[in-house]
C-alpha positions in Angstrom: 141.8 -89.3 -224.9 138.9 -88.3 -223.8 136.9 -91.4 -224.6 140.2 -93.4 -223.2 139.4 -91.7 -219.7 135.7 -92.2 -219.6 136.9 -95.6 -220.3 139.0 -95.9 -217.4 136.2 -93.8 -215.1 134.0 -96.5 -216.1 135.9 -99.4 -215.4 137.2 -98.2 -212.1 133.6 -97.3 -211.4 132.5 -101.2 -211.9 135.5 -102.3 -209.7 134.4 -99.8 -206.8 130.8 -101.4 -207.4 131.6 -104.8 -207.1 134.3 -104.3 -204.0 131.1 -102.5 -202.3 128.2 -105.6 -203.0 131.1 -107.8 -201.7 132.0 -105.9 -198.6 128.0 -105.6 -198.3 127.7 -109.4 -198.9 130.2 -109.7 -196.0 128.1 -107.7 -193.7 125.0 -109.2 -194.3 126.9 -112.9 -193.8 128.5 -111.3 -190.7 124.9 -110.1 -189.4 123.4 -113.8 -190.0 126.5 -115.3 -188.0 126.1 -113.1 -185.0 121.6 -112.9 -185.3 120.7 -112.3 -181.9 117.6 -114.2 -181.2 117.6 -113.4 -177.1 114.6 -110.8 -177.3 112.5 -112.9 -179.8 109.1 -113.7 -178.8 108.0 -117.3 -180.1 106.3 -115.9 -183.1 109.7 -113.8 -184.5 111.3 -117.1 -183.7 109.0 -118.8 -185.6 108.4 -116.0 -188.5 113.0 -116.4 -188.4 112.8 -120.2 -188.8 110.3 -119.9 -191.8 113.1 -117.6 -193.4 115.5 -120.6 -193.6 114.6 -122.4 -196.9 115.5 -125.9 -195.7 113.7 -127.3 -198.6 115.0 -131.4 -198.7 118.5 -131.6 -200.1 119.3 -127.8 -199.3 121.8 -127.3 -197.6 120.5 -126.9 -193.3 123.9 -125.4 -191.7 121.5 -122.2 -191.5 119.4 -124.2 -189.9 121.8 -125.8 -187.7 123.1 -122.7 -186.6 120.1 -121.3 -185.6 119.4 -124.2 -183.4 122.9 -123.6 -182.2 122.2 -120.2 -181.3 118.8 -121.1 -179.1 120.5 -123.9 -177.6 123.1 -121.3 -176.2 120.0 -118.9 -175.1 118.1 -122.3 -173.3 122.0 -122.8 -171.8 121.2 -126.5 -172.8 123.9 -128.6 -174.4 123.2 -129.1 -178.1 125.1 -131.8 -180.7 124.8 -132.7 -184.1 125.4 -135.7 -185.9 125.8 -136.5 -189.1 125.8 -140.3 -189.9 125.0 -139.4 -193.1 127.3 -136.8 -195.4 125.0 -133.7 -195.5 122.0 -134.5 -193.8 122.1 -133.0 -190.2 120.4 -134.3 -186.7 120.5 -131.8 -184.1 119.6 -132.7 -180.3 119.0 -130.7 -177.4 118.8 -131.6 -174.5 117.3 -130.4 -171.3 118.7 -132.3 -167.7 116.4 -134.4 -166.0 116.6 -135.1 -161.9 117.2 -138.5 -162.7 118.4 -139.6 -165.8 118.3 -143.6 -164.8 114.5 -143.1 -166.0 113.8 -143.2 -169.7 113.0 -140.1 -171.5 111.1 -138.0 -173.5 111.9 -137.8 -177.0 110.3 -134.2 -178.8 110.9 -135.2 -182.7 110.2 -132.6 -185.8 111.9 -132.4 -188.6 113.9 -129.2 -190.3 113.1 -130.2 -194.0 110.1 -128.9 -195.8 108.7 -129.6 -199.1 109.4 -127.3 -202.1 107.4 -124.2 -202.6 107.9 -121.5 -204.6 106.2 -117.8 -205.0 104.7 -118.7 -209.5 103.4 -121.6 -207.5 100.6 -118.9 -206.6 101.3 -118.1 -202.9 100.3 -115.1 -202.1 103.3 -114.2 -200.3 106.8 -115.1 -200.2 107.1 -118.8 -199.1 109.5 -118.1 -197.4 108.8 -115.2 -195.7 106.8 -115.7 -193.3 105.0 -113.1 -193.8 102.0 -112.0 -191.1 98.9 -110.8 -192.5 96.3 -108.2 -191.1 94.6 -111.2 -189.4 97.4 -112.2 -187.5 98.0 -115.2 -189.6 101.8 -116.3 -190.6 102.0 -117.6 -194.4 105.4 -119.6 -195.0 106.2 -123.5 -196.3 106.4 -125.2 -192.7 104.1 -122.8 -190.8 101.8 -126.4 -190.1 104.6 -129.1 -191.4 106.2 -128.7 -189.1 108.6 -125.5 -187.6 105.5 -124.8 -185.7 105.7 -127.7 -183.7 109.3 -127.1 -183.2 109.7 -123.5 -181.6 106.6 -124.6 -179.7 108.7 -127.5 -178.0 111.8 -125.0 -177.5 109.2 -122.2 -176.1 107.9 -124.7 -173.6 110.9 -126.2 -172.5 112.2 -122.7 -172.0 109.9 -121.6 -170.2 109.8 -124.2 -167.9 113.4 -124.1 -167.0 112.7 -120.2 -166.4 109.7 -121.1 -164.1 112.0 -123.4 -162.0 110.0 -126.5 -162.8 111.9 -129.1 -161.9 111.6 -132.9 -164.1 112.0 -135.9 -163.5 113.1 -137.3 -166.7 115.1 -135.8 -169.9 113.6 -134.3 -172.2 115.3 -134.0 -175.7 114.3 -132.4 -178.7 115.4 -133.7 -181.8 115.6 -132.3 -185.5 115.7 -134.5 -188.4 116.9 -133.4 -192.3 115.1 -135.9 -194.0 111.5 -136.8 -193.1 110.0 -135.5 -196.0 112.0 -138.5 -198.6 111.4 -141.5 -196.2 113.9 -140.4 -193.3 116.6 -142.8 -194.6 119.1 -140.3 -194.1 117.5 -139.4 -190.6 115.7 -141.2 -188.4 116.1 -144.7 -189.7 119.9 -144.7 -189.0 119.7 -142.7 -185.9 117.0 -145.3 -184.6 120.6 -147.5 -184.8 123.1 -145.2 -183.6 124.9 -145.6 -180.3 123.6 -141.9 -179.5 120.0 -142.9 -180.1 120.7 -145.4 -177.4 122.0 -143.3 -175.3 119.2 -141.3 -174.7 117.7 -144.3 -173.1 114.3 -143.0 -174.8 110.0 -144.0 -173.4 108.5 -141.8 -175.4 108.6 -140.5 -178.7 106.4 -137.0 -179.5 106.2 -136.2 -183.3 103.5 -134.2 -185.6 100.4 -134.4 -185.8 98.0 -132.2 -188.3 96.0 -129.6 -188.4 92.3 -130.3 -188.1 88.8 -128.4 -189.2 87.1 -129.3 -186.4 87.8 -127.6 -182.8 89.8 -131.3 -181.9 93.4 -132.1 -181.7 94.1 -135.1 -183.5 97.1 -137.2 -182.0 98.5 -140.2 -184.5 98.4 -143.1 -182.7 99.8 -145.0 -186.1 100.7 -144.7 -189.2 100.0 -146.2 -192.6 103.0 -147.5 -194.1 104.5 -146.2 -197.3 105.6 -147.9 -200.4 106.5 -146.2 -203.4 107.3 -147.8 -206.7 109.3 -146.8 -209.9 107.5 -148.5 -213.0 110.0 -148.8 -216.3 107.5 -150.0 -219.3 110.2 -150.5 -222.5 108.7 -150.5 -226.1 109.3 -149.5 -229.7 110.9 -147.0 -230.4 110.8 -145.3 -234.3 109.6 -141.9 -235.9 106.3 -140.4 -234.9 104.8 -141.0 -238.4 105.2 -144.4 -238.1 101.9 -146.6 -236.0 102.5 -149.6 -234.0 100.7 -151.8 -232.3 99.5 -149.7 -228.5 100.4 -152.8 -226.4 104.1 -152.7 -228.1 104.8 -149.2 -227.4 106.4 -147.8 -223.7 103.5 -145.5 -223.8 100.5 -148.4 -224.1 102.2 -150.5 -222.3 102.4 -147.5 -219.2 98.3 -146.9 -220.1 97.9 -150.4 -219.0 99.5 -150.2 -215.4 98.1 -146.9 -215.1 94.3 -148.6 -215.5 95.6 -151.4 -213.2 96.2 -149.1 -210.5 93.6 -146.4 -211.6 90.8 -149.7 -210.9 92.8 -150.7 -207.1 92.7 -147.1 -206.5 88.6 -146.7 -207.2 88.0 -149.6 -205.3 89.7 -148.3 -202.3 88.4 -144.6 -203.0 84.8 -145.8 -202.0 86.4 -147.7 -199.1 87.7 -143.8 -198.1 84.9 -142.3 -198.8 83.0 -143.7 -195.9 85.8 -144.1 -193.5 85.7 -142.1 -190.3 87.4 -139.3 -190.3 89.9 -140.5 -187.4 90.7 -143.9 -188.9 92.1 -144.0 -192.3 93.8 -147.2 -191.8 90.6 -148.9 -193.3 92.0 -147.9 -196.7 95.0 -148.2 -199.0 95.5 -144.8 -201.3 97.2 -145.3 -204.5 98.7 -142.1 -206.3 100.4 -141.8 -209.6 102.4 -138.8 -208.9 105.1 -138.8 -211.9 105.2 -139.8 -215.3 108.7 -139.2 -216.9 109.9 -140.1 -220.5 110.5 -139.2 -223.8 113.2 -137.6 -226.2 111.6 -135.1 -229.1 108.3 -134.7 -230.3 108.6 -137.0 -233.4 110.0 -140.1 -231.8 108.2 -142.7 -230.1 109.8 -143.3 -227.1 111.1 -146.5 -226.1 111.5 -146.0 -222.1 108.3 -144.2 -220.0 108.7 -144.1 -215.8 105.7 -144.1 -213.8 106.4 -142.8 -210.1 103.8 -144.6 -207.7 103.0 -143.8 -204.4 101.2 -146.3 -202.5 100.2 -145.8 -198.5 98.9 -149.3 -197.3 96.0 -149.8 -195.0 96.8 -151.0 -191.4 95.1 -154.4 -191.7 96.8 -155.3 -195.3 99.3 -158.1 -195.6 102.2 -157.1 -196.5 103.1 -160.3 -198.5 99.7 -160.3 -200.6 99.8 -156.5 -201.5 103.2 -157.4 -203.2 101.6 -160.2 -205.0 98.9 -157.7 -206.2 101.3 -155.7 -207.4 103.7 -157.9 -209.4 100.3 -159.6 -211.0 98.9 -155.9 -211.8 102.5 -155.5 -213.8 102.8 -159.0 -215.1 99.4 -158.6 -216.9 100.3 -155.0 -218.1 102.5 -156.4 -220.9 105.8 -158.0 -221.3 109.0 -156.4 -220.6 107.9 -154.0 -218.2 109.9 -153.9 -215.2 109.4 -152.2 -211.3 111.5 -151.5 -208.2 110.8 -150.2 -205.0 111.7 -146.7 -204.0 110.7 -146.9 -200.5 108.8 -150.2 -198.8 108.7 -149.7 -194.9 107.4 -152.2 -193.1 103.5 -151.5 -191.2 104.4 -150.1 -187.6 102.7 -151.3 -184.4 99.9 -148.8 -183.1 100.8 -147.2 -179.5 98.6 -148.2 -177.4 96.1 -145.2 -176.1 94.0 -146.3 -173.0 94.5 -145.9 -169.2 96.9 -148.8 -169.6 99.8 -146.2 -171.3 101.1 -144.4 -169.2 102.5 -142.1 -171.6 98.8 -141.3 -173.1 97.4 -140.8 -169.1 99.9 -138.0 -169.1 99.2 -136.3 -172.3 95.1 -136.3 -172.1 95.5 -135.3 -168.3 97.3 -132.1 -169.7 94.4 -131.7 -172.6 91.8 -132.1 -170.1 93.5 -129.8 -167.5 93.0 -126.8 -170.4 90.0 -127.7 -171.9 91.6 -129.2 -175.2 89.9 -132.3 -176.3 91.9 -134.9 -178.5 91.2 -137.5 -180.6 93.0 -140.7 -181.4 93.8 -140.9 -185.1 95.9 -143.4 -187.8 96.1 -140.6 -190.3 96.0 -141.5 -194.2 99.9 -140.5 -194.2 103.0 -141.2 -192.4 105.6 -139.0 -189.7 109.1 -140.4 -188.9 107.2 -141.9 -185.9 106.6 -145.4 -187.6 110.2 -145.6 -188.0 110.2 -145.1 -183.9 107.9 -147.8 -183.0 109.0 -150.4 -185.5 112.3 -150.1 -183.9 110.0 -150.6 -180.6 109.2 -147.6 -178.8 105.9 -145.9 -178.5 105.1 -142.6 -180.5 102.4 -140.0 -180.7 101.9 -137.7 -183.5 100.6 -134.1 -182.2 100.3 -130.9 -183.8 97.9 -128.4 -181.7 96.3 -126.6 -184.6 92.5 -127.3 -183.9 90.0 -125.4 -186.1 92.8 -125.0 -188.9 92.6 -125.5 -192.5 94.5 -128.7 -193.5 97.2 -126.7 -195.6 100.2 -129.1 -195.0 102.6 -129.6 -198.3 99.9 -127.3 -200.0 100.5 -123.5 -201.3 99.6 -120.6 -199.3 100.6 -123.3 -196.1 99.5 -120.5 -193.2 99.0 -120.9 -189.1 96.8 -118.1 -186.9 99.4 -117.1 -184.5 96.7 -117.1 -181.7 96.7 -120.5 -183.1 100.5 -121.6 -182.6 100.6 -119.6 -178.6 97.7 -121.5 -177.6 99.8 -124.9 -178.6 102.8 -123.9 -175.8 100.5 -124.2 -173.1 99.4 -127.2 -174.1 103.3 -128.3 -174.7 104.6 -127.1 -171.5 101.7 -129.0 -169.2 102.3 -132.4 -171.8 105.7 -132.1 -171.2 105.6 -131.6 -167.5 103.5 -134.0 -167.1 105.7 -136.3 -169.2 108.6 -135.9 -168.2 107.3 -136.0 -164.4 105.7 -139.4 -164.6 107.0 -140.9 -161.7 110.7 -143.0 -161.4 110.0 -146.5 -162.3 106.4 -146.2 -163.2 106.7 -147.1 -166.9 107.6 -150.2 -168.2 111.4 -151.4 -169.3 110.6 -152.5 -172.4 108.7 -149.7 -174.9 106.8 -152.9 -176.9 104.3 -153.1 -173.4 102.9 -149.8 -174.8 102.8 -151.2 -178.6 100.3 -153.3 -180.4 100.9 -154.9 -183.7 97.7 -154.4 -185.8 96.3 -158.1 -186.9 96.7 -158.9 -190.6 
């Protein structure tokens, strides 16, 4: 009898615990739904944004709600488009005095690359921890949630200070920049919603820089990614087939060919100026997959190869070279393109481009040095340029170690706050370029690199 009562008490305690846990979860979710950012500083907003885990392919609904709330606080309209299901695109609009003029598009992306504490992070990568030196750690502090908050804060300041903007300004937040933009920027550029924005110039992400200058990207390197499948004999691990008959042997041959080409390009990279990575093609073998058991020779080994073409590379010749290297590596080797973006033109960065003049004059007024740069990587801006619109990539992070995609990605809060001042002036200048002072056709400010 006593044992039965004790069992009942244990059971009741367990039920009570579960009910309490559910109630606490509901309270927590309700608090999240009603989060009030009205008195948050820019640093607190960045910290809250970092704490939303937006790793690529994660559910972005919490990030979308975050931006909806900030739009309400700024008293500006916000729209969310899902051209591809599960990949929301968020657009906030700051209306200018004359919507017939070409608008300013301030683009950033919500998604970030994976990060985990066990990778070696000093602090949880989604905590937004601020250390004793006022440095915030977290995935997205450099790439590129900081820029999103800088855009927003600068626009809020302009509005609160009753600064009149001639041109409309849009903040766009993309869902999948880190994996090629096939559900985000690429289809968005073909949408009626984008056409209605009447864009004249797009600003996008830049990079941190270890010197007292801010890099401004005017062209990106094109991204090609290929998957190579090497098929070979499969047998017991104790057998001893010829190396070139095995999947691993054939993949070794493929790797040797690509590493030989990589070594040639690496020599060019060693002498390239820090602001021009366009003179060489980078090659990295980023994934090797295959095998089923420790004692079975695999019939298939796959390689994933990431290639960033130099800006003067002939695409047809490069495609032919890839095919030749694979063909020379052995029989029964196939490959396919994961990504094969076309080369994008360069945005003109001289006095003939009024958008460039607006950006550089803002920097001069604040005593900031800019450096026109072709980066080793690529951003959503390449798709914008390919669509016929000038684009500049700018992340105000001078004197900052390059930690995009790295463990312990971090940003000094003083640098972050200084960047808001720069964006405030840049946006003011861009949005108040005099009426009809910019070309109707944005391709006038683009230059196709000879190749």
